[in-house]
C-alpha positions as CSV (number, residue, x, y, z in Angstrom):
1,X,0.1,0.0,0.0
2,X,2.8,2.4,0.8
3,X,4.3,1.7,-2.7
4,X,1.0,2.7,-4.3
5,X,0.8,5.9,-2.3
6,X,4.4,6.8,-3.3
7,X,3.9,6.1,-7.1
8,X,0.6,8.0,-7.1
9,X,2.2,11.0,-5.5
10,X,5.2,10.8,-7.7
11,X,3.1,10.6,-10.9
12,X,0.9,13.5,-9.7
13,X,3.8,15.7,-8.9
14,X,5.6,14.8,-12.1
15,X,2.5,15.8,-14.1
16,X,2.1,19.0,-12.1
17,X,5.7,20.1,-12.7
18,X,5.3,19.2,-16.4
19,X,2.1,21.2,-16.6
20,X,3.5,24.3,-14.8
21,X,6.7,24.2,-16.9
22,X,4.6,24.3,-20.1
23,X,3.2,27.6,-19.2
24,X,6.4,29.4,-19.9
25,X,6.5,32.1,-22.7
26,X,9.2,32.8,-25.3
27,X,10.9,36.2,-24.8
28,X,10.6,38.7,-27.6
29,X,14.4,38.8,-27.9
30,X,14.5,35.1,-28.5
31,X,11.6,35.2,-31.0
32,X,13.7,37.7,-33.0
33,X,16.6,35.4,-33.3
34,X,14.7,32.2,-34.0
35,X,13.2,31.0,-37.3
36,X,9.5,30.6,-37.6
37,X,9.8,26.9,-37.8
38,X,11.7,26.7,-34.5
39,X,9.2,28.9,-32.7
40,X,6.4,26.6,-34.0
41,X,8.4,23.5,-32.9
42,X,8.9,25.0,-29.3
43,X,5.2,25.9,-29.1
44,X,4.2,22.5,-30.1
45,X,6.5,20.9,-27.5
46,X,5.1,23.2,-24.8
47,X,1.6,22.2,-25.8
48,X,2.4,18.6,-25.8
49,X,4.1,18.9,-22.4
50,X,0.9,20.5,-21.0
51,X,-1.2,17.7,-22.3
52,X,1.1,15.1,-20.9
53,X,1.1,16.8,-17.6
54,X,-2.7,16.9,-17.4
55,X,-2.9,13.2,-18.5
56,X,-0.4,12.2,-15.7
57,X,-2.4,14.1,-13.1
58,X,-5.6,12.4,-14.3
59,X,-4.0,8.9,-14.2
60,X,-2.8,9.5,-10.8
61,X,-6.3,10.2,-9.5
62,X,-7.7,6.8,-10.4
63,X,-6.1,5.0,-7.5
64,X,-7.4,7.8,-5.2
65,X,-10.9,7.5,-6.6
66,X,-10.8,3.8,-6.2
67,X,-9.6,4.0,-2.6
68,X,-12.2,6.5,-1.7
69,X,-15.0,4.4,-3.3
70,X,-14.0,1.2,-1.5
71,X,-13.3,2.8,1.8
72,X,-16.9,4.1,2.4
């Protein structure tokens, strides 16, 4: 049971960190020095990181929901 709690927290925290880090913006100075294809690539990577972060947080909630349903 302790391992399940540890891995659930680990997955949730990893997803939260991934989601928070995806909210970063590209500075205007950096935008000036990059090609449009590179800016598009960075934007797509940030979007994918946000989606993976939300997915990881949702997956980590399943054991919590199961535990709460079975405990009452």
